[in-house]
CHARMM internal coordinates of N, CA and C (Angstrom, degrees):
IC EDIT
DIST 1 N 1 CA 1.4550
DIST 1 CA 1 C 1.5234
ANGL 1 N 1 CA 1 C 108.83
DIST 1 C 2 N 1.3000
ANGL 1 CA 1 C 2 N 116.16
DIHE 1 N 1 CA 1 C 2 N 132.41
DIST 2 N 2 CA 1.4531
ANGL 1 C 2 N 2 CA 121.93
DIHE 1 CA 1 C 2 N 2 CA -178.68
DIST 2 CA 2 C 1.5268
ANGL 2 N 2 CA 2 C 109.58
DIHE 1 C 2 N 2 CA 2 C -94.86
DIST 2 C 3 N 1.3227
ANGL 2 CA 2 C 3 N 116.82
DIHE 2 N 2 CA 2 C 3 N 118.88
DIST 3 N 3 CA 1.4619
ANGL 2 C 3 N 3 CA 120.86
DIHE 2 CA 2 C 3 N 3 CA 178.34
DIST 3 CA 3 C 1.5143
ANGL 3 N 3 CA 3 C 108.77
DIHE 2 C 3 N 3 CA 3 C -91.46
DIST 3 C 4 N 1.3175
ANGL 3 CA 3 C 4 N 116.03
DIHE 3 N 3 CA 3 C 4 N 107.08
DIST 4 N 4 CA 1.4526
ANGL 3 C 4 N 4 CA 119.89
DIHE 3 CA 3 C 4 N 4 CA 178.06
DIST 4 CA 4 C 1.5174
ANGL 4 N 4 CA 4 C 109.20
DIHE 3 C 4 N 4 CA 4 C -125.60
DIST 4 C 5 N 1.2938
ANGL 4 CA 4 C 5 N 116.48
DIHE 4 N 4 CA 4 C 5 N -163.07
DIST 5 N 5 CA 1.4605
ANGL 4 C 5 N 5 CA 123.32
DIHE 4 CA 4 C 5 N 5 CA -172.46
DIST 5 CA 5 C 1.5365
ANGL 5 N 5 CA 5 C 114.58
DIHE 4 C 5 N 5 CA 5 C -48.99
DIST 5 C 6 N 1.3218
ANGL 5 CA 5 C 6 N 120.77
DIHE 5 N 5 CA 5 C 6 N -49.71
DIST 6 N 6 CA 1.4717
ANGL 5 C 6 N 6 CA 119.13
DIHE 5 CA 5 C 6 N 6 CA -177.88
DIST 6 CA 6 C 1.5291
ANGL 6 N 6 CA 6 C 113.96
DIHE 5 C 6 N 6 CA 6 C -67.10
DIST 6 C 7 N 1.3175
ANGL 6 CA 6 C 7 N 118.10
DIHE 6 N 6 CA 6 C 7 N -19.59
DIST 7 N 7 CA 1.4516
ANGL 6 C 7 N 7 CA 120.89
DIHE 6 CA 6 C 7 N 7 CA -179.89
DIST 7 CA 7 C 1.5321
ANGL 7 N 7 CA 7 C 112.62
DIHE 6 C 7 N 7 CA 7 C -90.20
DIST 7 C 8 N 1.3022
ANGL 7 CA 7 C 8 N 117.23
DIHE 7 N 7 CA 7 C 8 N -31.24
DIST 8 N 8 CA 1.4676
ANGL 7 C 8 N 8 CA 121.07
DIHE 7 CA 7 C 8 N 8 CA -172.73
DIST 8 CA 8 C 1.5227
ANGL 8 N 8 CA 8 C 112.41
DIHE 7 C 8 N 8 CA 8 C -86.00
DIST 8 C 9 N 1.3075
ANGL 8 CA 8 C 9 N 118.50
DIHE 8 N 8 CA 8 C 9 N -45.46
DIST 9 N 9 CA 1.4640
ANGL 8 C 9 N 9 CA 121.16
DIHE 8 CA 8 C 9 N 9 CA -172.25
DIST 9 CA 9 C 1.5261
ANGL 9 N 9 CA 9 C 114.10
DIHE 8 C 9 N 9 CA 9 C -62.11
DIST 9 C 10 N 1.3326
ANGL 9 CA 9 C 10 N 120.79
DIHE 9 N 9 CA 9 C 10 N -42.63
DIST 10 N 10 CA 1.4727
ANGL 9 C 10 N 10 CA 118.09
DIHE 9 CA 9 C 10 N 10 CA 177.53
DIST 10 CA 10 C 1.5244
ANGL 10 N 10 CA 10 C 112.66
DIHE 9 C 10 N 10 CA 10 C -63.74
DIST 10 C 11 N 1.3140
ANGL 10 CA 10 C 11 N 116.84
DIHE 10 N 10 CA 10 C 11 N -35.72
DIST 11 N 11 CA 1.4649
ANGL 10 C 11 N 11 CA 120.00
DIHE 10 CA 10 C 11 N 11 CA 177.74
DIST 11 CA 11 C 1.5117
ANGL 11 N 11 CA 11 C 111.96
DIHE 10 C 11 N 11 CA 11 C -65.93
DIST 11 C 12 N 1.3250
ANGL 11 CA 11 C 12 N 116.44
DIHE 11 N 11 CA 11 C 12 N -42.59
DIST 12 N 12 CA 1.4587
ANGL 11 C 12 N 12 CA 120.62
DIHE 11 CA 11 C 12 N 12 CA 177.64
DIST 12 CA 12 C 1.5195
ANGL 12 N 12 CA 12 C 110.40
DIHE 11 C 12 N 12 CA 12 C -63.52
DIST 12 C 13 N 1.3211
ANGL 12 CA 12 C 13 N 117.00
DIHE 12 N 12 CA 12 C 13 N -42.69
DIST 13 N 13 CA 1.4634
ANGL 12 C 13 N 13 CA 120.75
DIHE 12 CA 12 C 13 N 13 CA 179.78
DIST 13 CA 13 C 1.5222
ANGL 13 N 13 CA 13 C 110.99
DIHE 12 C 13 N 13 CA 13 C -63.05
DIST 13 C 14 N 1.3300
ANGL 13 CA 13 C 14 N 117.16
DIHE 13 N 13 CA 13 C 14 N -40.98
DIST 14 N 14 CA 1.4583
ANGL 13 C 14 N 14 CA 121.06
DIHE 13 CA 13 C 14 N 14 CA 179.25
DIST 14 CA 14 C 1.5190
ANGL 14 N 14 CA 14 C 111.42
DIHE 13 C 14 N 14 CA 14 C -64.67
DIST 14 C 15 N 1.3180
ANGL 14 CA 14 C 15 N 117.04
DIHE 14 N 14 CA 14 C 15 N -46.58
DIST 15 N 15 CA 1.4675
ANGL 14 C 15 N 15 CA 120.75
DIHE 14 CA 14 C 15 N 15 CA 178.86
DIST 15 CA 15 C 1.5217
ANGL 15 N 15 CA 15 C 110.56
DIHE 14 C 15 N 15 CA 15 C -62.93
DIST 15 C 16 N 1.3366
ANGL 15 CA 15 C 16 N 117.24
DIHE 15 N 15 CA 15 C 16 N -43.82
DIST 16 N 16 CA 1.4625
ANGL 15 C 16 N 16 CA 120.68
DIHE 15 CA 15 C 16 N 16 CA 179.50
DIST 16 CA 16 C 1.5220
ANGL 16 N 16 CA 16 C 111.00
DIHE 15 C 16 N 16 CA 16 C -62.18
DIST 16 C 17 N 1.3352
ANGL 16 CA 16 C 17 N 117.15
DIHE 16 N 16 CA 16 C 17 N -41.54
DIST 17 N 17 CA 1.4611
ANGL 16 C 17 N 17 CA 120.48
DIHE 16 CA 16 C 17 N 17 CA 179.01
DIST 17 CA 17 C 1.5197
ANGL 17 N 17 CA 17 C 112.38
DIHE 16 C 17 N 17 CA 17 C -63.45
DIST 17 C 18 N 1.3217
ANGL 17 CA 17 C 18 N 116.68
DIHE 17 N 17 CA 17 C 18 N -41.89
DIST 18 N 18 CA 1.4708
ANGL 17 C 18 N 18 CA 119.99
DIHE 17 CA 17 C 18 N 18 CA 178.14
DIST 18 CA 18 C 1.5214
ANGL 18 N 18 CA 18 C 110.62
DIHE 17 C 18 N 18 CA 18 C -64.91
DIST 18 C 19 N 1.3317
ANGL 18 CA 18 C 19 N 117.08
DIHE 18 N 18 CA 18 C 19 N -41.92
DIST 19 N 19 CA 1.4650
ANGL 18 C 19 N 19 CA 119.83
DIHE 18 CA 18 C 19 N 19 CA 179.10
DIST 19 CA 19 C 1.5216
ANGL 19 N 19 CA 19 C 112.00
DIHE 18 C 19 N 19 CA 19 C -64.35
DIST 19 C 20 N 1.3305
ANGL 19 CA 19 C 20 N 117.01
DIHE 19 N 19 CA 19 C 20 N -37.40
DIST 20 N 20 CA 1.4654
ANGL 19 C 20 N 20 CA 120.05
DIHE 19 CA 19 C 20 N 20 CA 177.84
DIST 20 CA 20 C 1.5263
ANGL 20 N 20 CA 20 C 110.05
DIHE 19 C 20 N 20 CA 20 C -64.48
DIST 20 C 21 N 1.3246
ANGL 20 CA 20 C 21 N 117.02
DIHE 20 N 20 CA 20 C 21 N -40.20
DIST 21 N 21 CA 1.4635
ANGL 20 C 21 N 21 CA 119.70
DIHE 20 CA 20 C 21 N 21 CA 178.22
DIST 21 CA 21 C 1.5282
ANGL 21 N 21 CA 21 C 111.64
DIHE 20 C 21 N 21 CA 21 C -65.75
DIST 21 C 22 N 1.3265
ANGL 21 CA 21 C 22 N 116.84
DIHE 21 N 21 CA 21 C 22 N -38.56
DIST 22 N 22 CA 1.4633
ANGL 21 C 22 N 22 CA 120.52
DIHE 21 CA 21 C 22 N 22 CA -177.19
DIST 22 CA 22 C 1.5274
ANGL 22 N 22 CA 22 C 112.70
DIHE 21 C 22 N 22 CA 22 C -79.14
DIST 22 C 23 N 1.3335
ANGL 22 CA 22 C 23 N 116.53
DIHE 22 N 22 CA 22 C 23 N -36.68
DIST 23 N 23 CA 1.4657
ANGL 22 C 23 N 23 CA 121.38
DIHE 22 CA 22 C 23 N 23 CA -175.39
DIST 23 CA 23 C 1.5265
ANGL 23 N 23 CA 23 C 109.96
DIHE 22 C 23 N 23 CA 23 C -136.16
DIST 23 C 24 N 1.3411
ANGL 23 CA 23 C 24 N 118.10
DIHE 23 N 23 CA 23 C 24 N 78.03
DIST 24 N 24 CA 1.4677
ANGL 23 C 24 N 24 CA 119.78
DIHE 23 CA 23 C 24 N 24 CA -174.98
DIST 24 CA 24 C 1.5300
ANGL 24 N 24 CA 24 C 114.22
DIHE 23 C 24 N 24 CA 24 C -63.07
DIST 24 C 25 N 1.3268
ANGL 24 CA 24 C 25 N 118.23
DIHE 24 N 24 CA 24 C 25 N -21.19
DIST 25 N 25 CA 1.4674
ANGL 24 C 25 N 25 CA 119.67
DIHE 24 CA 24 C 25 N 25 CA 179.83
DIST 25 CA 25 C 1.5250
ANGL 25 N 25 CA 25 C 111.62
DIHE 24 C 25 N 25 CA 25 C -70.02
DIST 25 C 26 N 1.3271
ANGL 25 CA 25 C 26 N 117.65
DIHE 25 N 25 CA 25 C 26 N -18.09
DIST 26 N 26 CA 1.4574
ANGL 25 C 26 N 26 CA 121.08
DIHE 25 CA 25 C 26 N 26 CA -179.73
DIST 26 CA 26 C 1.5325
ANGL 26 N 26 CA 26 C 112.79
DIHE 25 C 26 N 26 CA 26 C -92.15
DIST 26 C 27 N 1.3216
ANGL 26 CA 26 C 27 N 116.98
DIHE 26 N 26 CA 26 C 27 N 11.17
DIST 27 N 27 CA 1.4603
ANGL 26 C 27 N 27 CA 121.45
DIHE 26 CA 26 C 27 N 27 CA -174.76
DIST 27 CA 27 C 1.5246
ANGL 27 N 27 CA 27 C 112.55
DIHE 26 C 27 N 27 CA 27 C -53.42
DIST 27 C 28 N 1.3132
ANGL 27 CA 27 C 28 N 118.36
DIHE 27 N 27 CA 27 C 28 N -46.49
DIST 28 N 28 CA 1.4698
ANGL 27 C 28 N 28 CA 120.75
DIHE 27 CA 27 C 28 N 28 CA -177.49
DIST 28 CA 28 C 1.5241
ANGL 28 N 28 CA 28 C 111.45
DIHE 27 C 28 N 28 CA 28 C -60.73
DIST 28 C 29 N 1.3350
ANGL 28 CA 28 C 29 N 116.55
DIHE 28 N 28 CA 28 C 29 N -43.61
DIST 29 N 29 CA 1.4585
ANGL 28 C 29 N 29 CA 120.15
DIHE 28 CA 28 C 29 N 29 CA -178.98
DIST 29 CA 29 C 1.5254
ANGL 29 N 29 CA 29 C 111.44
DIHE 28 C 29 N 29 CA 29 C -68.82
DIST 29 C 30 N 1.3189
ANGL 29 CA 29 C 30 N 116.89
DIHE 29 N 29 CA 29 C 30 N -40.72
DIST 30 N 30 CA 1.4599
ANGL 29 C 30 N 30 CA 120.55
DIHE 29 CA 29 C 30 N 30 CA -179.54
DIST 30 CA 30 C 1.5215
ANGL 30 N 30 CA 30 C 110.27
DIHE 29 C 30 N 30 CA 30 C -63.78
DIST 30 C 31 N 1.3134
ANGL 30 CA 30 C 31 N 117.24
DIHE 30 N 30 CA 30 C 31 N -44.98
DIST 31 N 31 CA 1.4654
ANGL 30 C 31 N 31 CA 120.94
DIHE 30 CA 30 C 31 N 31 CA 179.18
DIST 31 CA 31 C 1.5235
ANGL 31 N 31 CA 31 C 110.38
DIHE 30 C 31 N 31 CA 31 C -64.37
DIST 31 C 32 N 1.3198
ANGL 31 CA 31 C 32 N 117.39
DIHE 31 N 31 CA 31 C 32 N -42.46
DIST 32 N 32 CA 1.4635
ANGL 31 C 32 N 32 CA 120.78
DIHE 31 CA 31 C 32 N 32 CA 179.80
DIST 32 CA 32 C 1.5255
ANGL 32 N 32 CA 32 C 110.86
DIHE 31 C 32 N 32 CA 32 C -61.84
DIST 32 C 33 N 1.3302
ANGL 32 CA 32 C 33 N 117.20
DIHE 32 N 32 CA 32 C 33 N -46.93
DIST 33 N 33 CA 1.4658
ANGL 32 C 33 N 33 CA 119.54
DIHE 32 CA 32 C 33 N 33 CA -179.87
DIST 33 CA 33 C 1.5263
ANGL 33 N 33 CA 33 C 111.29
DIHE 32 C 33 N 33 CA 33 C -65.97
DIST 33 C 34 N 1.3270
ANGL 33 CA 33 C 34 N 117.68
DIHE 33 N 33 CA 33 C 34 N -39.18
DIST 34 N 34 CA 1.4615
ANGL 33 C 34 N 34 CA 120.21
DIHE 33 CA 33 C 34 N 34 CA 178.49
DIST 34 CA 34 C 1.5323
ANGL 34 N 34 CA 34 C 110.57
DIHE 33 C 34 N 34 CA 34 C -62.78
DIST 34 C 35 N 1.3326
ANGL 34 CA 34 C 35 N 117.28
DIHE 34 N 34 CA 34 C 35 N -42.56
DIST 35 N 35 CA 1.4621
ANGL 34 C 35 N 35 CA 119.91
DIHE 34 CA 34 C 35 N 35 CA 178.80
DIST 35 CA 35 C 1.5257
ANGL 35 N 35 CA 35 C 111.77
DIHE 34 C 35 N 35 CA 35 C -65.05
DIST 35 C 36 N 1.3264
ANGL 35 CA 35 C 36 N 117.22
DIHE 35 N 35 CA 35 C 36 N -39.15
DIST 36 N 36 CA 1.4653
ANGL 35 C 36 N 36 CA 120.58
DIHE 35 CA 35 C 36 N 36 CA 177.83
DIST 36 CA 36 C 1.5236
ANGL 36 N 36 CA 36 C 110.20
DIHE 35 C 36 N 36 CA 36 C -63.67
DIST 36 C 37 N 1.3224
ANGL 36 CA 36 C 37 N 117.07
DIHE 36 N 36 CA 36 C 37 N -43.97
DIST 37 N 37 CA 1.4612
ANGL 36 C 37 N 37 CA 120.38
DIHE 36 CA 36 C 37 N 37 CA -179.51
DIST 37 CA 37 C 1.5253
ANGL 37 N 37 CA 37 C 110.42
DIHE 36 C 37 N 37 CA 37 C -66.16
DIST 37 C 38 N 1.3451
ANGL 37 CA 37 C 38 N 117.50
DIHE 37 N 37 CA 37 C 38 N -43.35
DIST 38 N 38 CA 1.4678
ANGL 37 C 38 N 38 CA 120.22
DIHE 37 CA 37 C 38 N 38 CA 177.07
DIST 38 CA 38 C 1.5265
ANGL 38 N 38 CA 38 C 110.51
DIHE 37 C 38 N 38 CA 38 C -58.71
DIST 38 C 39 N 1.3216
ANGL 38 CA 38 C 39 N 116.13
DIHE 38 N 38 CA 38 C 39 N -42.70
DIST 39 N 39 CA 1.4601
ANGL 38 C 39 N 39 CA 119.99
DIHE 38 CA 38 C 39 N 39 CA 179.15
DIST 39 CA 39 C 1.5157
ANGL 39 N 39 CA 39 C 112.35
DIHE 38 C 39 N 39 CA 39 C -62.83
DIST 39 C 40 N 1.3264
ANGL 39 CA 39 C 40 N 117.20
DIHE 39 N 39 CA 39 C 40 N -43.80
DIST 40 N 40 CA 1.4635
ANGL 39 C 40 N 40 CA 120.65
DIHE 39 CA 39 C 40 N 40 CA 179.21
DIST 40 CA 40 C 1.5265
ANGL 40 N 40 CA 40 C 111.56
DIHE 39 C 40 N 40 CA 40 C -65.89
DIST 40 C 41 N 1.3215
ANGL 40 CA 40 C 41 N 116.83
DIHE 40 N 40 CA 40 C 41 N -39.94
DIST 41 N 41 CA 1.4648
ANGL 40 C 41 N 41 CA 120.12
DIHE 40 CA 40 C 41 N 41 CA 177.96
DIST 41 CA 41 C 1.5251
ANGL 41 N 41 CA 41 C 109.99
DIHE 40 C 41 N 41 CA 41 C -65.08
DIST 41 C 42 N 1.3231
ANGL 41 CA 41 C 42 N 116.89
DIHE 41 N 41 CA 41 C 42 N -41.84
DIST 42 N 42 CA 1.4577
ANGL 41 C 42 N 42 CA 120.20
DIHE 41 CA 41 C 42 N 42 CA 178.24
DIST 42 CA 42 C 1.5048
ANGL 42 N 42 CA 42 C 113.17
DIHE 41 C 42 N 42 CA 42 C -64.26
DIST 42 C 43 N 1.3391
ANGL 42 CA 42 C 43 N 117.14
DIHE 42 N 42 CA 42 C 43 N -42.76
DIST 43 N 43 CA 1.4510
ANGL 42 C 43 N 43 CA 120.55
DIHE 42 CA 42 C 43 N 43 CA 177.97
DIST 43 CA 43 C 1.5181
ANGL 43 N 43 CA 43 C 110.96
DIHE 42 C 43 N 43 CA 43 C -66.76
DIST 43 C 44 N 1.3379
ANGL 43 CA 43 C 44 N 116.28
DIHE 43 N 43 CA 43 C 44 N -36.30
DIST 44 N 44 CA 1.4631
ANGL 43 C 44 N 44 CA 118.72
DIHE 43 CA 43 C 44 N 44 CA 177.97
DIST 44 CA 44 C 1.5230
ANGL 44 N 44 CA 44 C 110.66
DIHE 43 C 44 N 44 CA 44 C -65.15
DIST 44 C 45 N 1.3202
ANGL 44 CA 44 C 45 N 118.07
DIHE 44 N 44 CA 44 C 45 N -34.51
DIST 45 N 45 CA 1.4589
ANGL 44 C 45 N 45 CA 120.65
DIHE 44 CA 44 C 45 N 45 CA 178.16
DIST 45 CA 45 C 1.5304
ANGL 45 N 45 CA 45 C 110.71
DIHE 44 C 45 N 45 CA 45 C -65.91
DIST 45 C 46 N 1.3157
ANGL 45 CA 45 C 46 N 116.89
DIHE 45 N 45 CA 45 C 46 N -31.04
DIST 46 N 46 CA 1.4629
ANGL 45 C 46 N 46 CA 120.39
DIHE 45 CA 45 C 46 N 46 CA -178.95
DIST 46 CA 46 C 1.5347
ANGL 46 N 46 CA 46 C 111.45
DIHE 45 C 46 N 46 CA 46 C -84.40
DIST 46 C 47 N 1.3304
ANGL 46 CA 46 C 47 N 116.31
DIHE 46 N 46 CA 46 C 47 N -48.83
DIST 47 N 47 CA 1.4588
ANGL 46 C 47 N 47 CA 120.83
DIHE 46 CA 46 C 47 N 47 CA -171.11
DIST 47 CA 47 C 1.5237
ANGL 47 N 47 CA 47 C 114.83
DIHE 46 C 47 N 47 CA 47 C -102.26
DIST 47 C 48 N 1.3464
ANGL 47 CA 47 C 48 N 118.69
DIHE 47 N 47 CA 47 C 48 N -6.04
DIST 48 N 48 CA 1.4648
ANGL 47 C 48 N 48 CA 123.66
DIHE 47 CA 47 C 48 N 48 CA 177.02
DIST 48 CA 48 C 1.5348
ANGL 48 N 48 CA 48 C 112.27
DIHE 47 C 48 N 48 CA 48 C 55.27
DIST 48 C 49 N 1.3391
ANGL 48 CA 48 C 49 N 116.78
DIHE 48 N 48 CA 48 C 49 N 55.00
DIST 49 N 49 CA 1.4613
ANGL 48 C 49 N 49 CA 121.33
DIHE 48 CA 48 C 49 N 49 CA 176.79
DIST 49 CA 49 C 1.5253
ANGL 49 N 49 CA 49 C 110.69
DIHE 48 C 49 N 49 CA 49 C -65.32
DIST 49 C 50 N 1.3295
ANGL 49 CA 49 C 50 N 116.08
DIHE 49 N 49 CA 49 C 50 N -43.57
DIST 50 N 50 CA 1.4632
ANGL 49 C 50 N 50 CA 121.99
DIHE 49 CA 49 C 50 N 50 CA -177.92
DIST 50 CA 50 C 1.5117
ANGL 50 N 50 CA 50 C 108.07
DIHE 49 C 50 N 50 CA 50 C -123.46
DIST 50 C 51 N 1.3124
ANGL 50 CA 50 C 51 N 116.51
DIHE 50 N 50 CA 50 C 51 N 133.20
DIST 51 N 51 CA 1.4687
ANGL 50 C 51 N 51 CA 122.06
DIHE 50 CA 50 C 51 N 51 CA 176.10
DIST 51 CA 51 C 1.4582
ANGL 51 N 51 CA 51 C 111.53
DIHE 50 C 51 N 51 CA 51 C 74.06
END
COOR INIT
IC SEED 1 N 1 CA 1 C
IC BUILD
């Protein structure tokens, strides 16, 4: 099974949402890391850095 953009982003969003509910003080860090991961996944889809 190939894990690409449609498989990774919903999982990241779900984990980030649960973490925000459990630890609201970490909201800034969770959002920042989620945006960085989304950006890397998007760039990988364009430039094929991995796989």
